C-alpha positions as CSV (number, residue, x, y, z in Angstrom):
1,M,102.5,109.4,124.0
2,T,104.3,112.7,123.5
3,P,103.5,115.0,120.5
4,L,106.9,114.2,119.0
5,S,106.2,110.5,119.2
6,V,102.8,111.0,117.5
7,L,104.6,113.0,114.8
8,A,107.1,110.2,114.3
9,H,104.3,107.6,114.0
10,L,102.4,109.6,111.5
11,A,105.6,110.2,109.5
12,G,106.3,106.5,109.4
13,F,102.7,105.8,108.4
14,V,102.7,108.1,105.4
15,A,106.4,107.5,104.3
16,P,105.5,104.6,101.9
17,A,102.9,106.8,100.1
18,L,105.2,109.8,99.9
19,G,108.1,107.7,98.7
20,V,106.3,105.8,96.0
21,G,104.5,109.0,94.9
22,W,107.8,110.9,94.7
23,L,109.4,108.2,92.6
24,L,106.5,108.0,90.2
25,W,106.4,111.8,89.9
26,A,110.2,111.9,89.2
27,G,109.6,109.3,86.4
28,L,106.9,111.6,84.9
29,R,109.3,114.5,85.0
30,I,112.1,112.5,83.4
31,R,109.9,111.5,80.5
32,R,108.6,115.1,80.2
33,K,105.1,113.8,79.7
34,G,102.0,114.9,81.5
35,R,98.3,115.5,81.0
36,P,97.8,119.1,79.7
37,G,96.5,121.4,82.4
38,V,97.9,119.4,85.3
39,G,100.9,121.1,86.8
40,S,103.9,119.4,88.2
41,A,103.1,120.2,91.8
42,M,99.5,119.1,91.3
43,Q,100.7,115.8,89.9
44,L,102.9,115.2,93.0
45,A,100.1,116.2,95.3
46,L,97.6,113.9,93.6
47,L,100.0,110.9,93.7
48,C,100.8,111.5,97.4
49,L,97.2,112.1,98.5
50,A,95.9,109.0,96.6
51,G,98.6,106.9,98.4
52,I,97.7,108.3,101.8
53,A,94.0,107.6,101.2
54,V,94.9,104.0,100.3
55,L,96.9,103.6,103.5
56,I,94.1,105.0,105.6
57,L,91.6,102.7,103.9
58,G,93.9,99.7,104.5
59,L,94.2,100.7,108.2
60,V,90.4,100.9,108.6
61,Y,89.7,97.7,106.7
62,F,92.3,95.5,108.2
63,G,92.4,97.1,111.6
64,R,96.2,97.5,111.6
65,D,99.0,99.1,109.6
66,G,101.5,97.3,107.4
67,R,99.6,94.6,105.6
68,M,101.0,93.5,102.3
69,A,97.6,93.8,100.6
70,T,97.5,97.5,101.6
71,Y,101.0,98.1,100.1
72,A,100.0,96.2,96.9
73,A,96.9,98.4,96.6
74,L,99.1,101.5,97.2
75,V,101.4,100.6,94.3
76,M,98.5,99.7,92.0
77,T,96.6,102.9,92.8
78,Q,99.6,105.2,92.5
79,G,100.9,103.5,89.4
80,T,97.5,103.7,87.7
81,L,97.2,107.4,88.6
82,A,100.7,108.1,87.3
83,W,99.8,106.3,84.0
84,W,96.7,108.4,83.7
85,L,98.6,111.6,84.5
86,R,101.1,110.7,81.8
87,G,98.3,110.9,79.3
88,R,97.8,107.4,78.1
């Protein structure tokens, strides 16, 4: 496998976490809410890193990528984190 191919596989692996994280972060920005002391860039980083961690855990647990249970856990984890970052 070439380095470019490895990069393409990694980008495809983390794309769902980055996409959902960015959408939730944009929702936080539209509502102009956020936990005091947590900057906008930090919110985006936390959302994306939590999503990538869930995808890695799903890969380790199930032994392969792309299981619906992993994606459900991804949405639940990032949604809960966005709710917490909003300050509720």
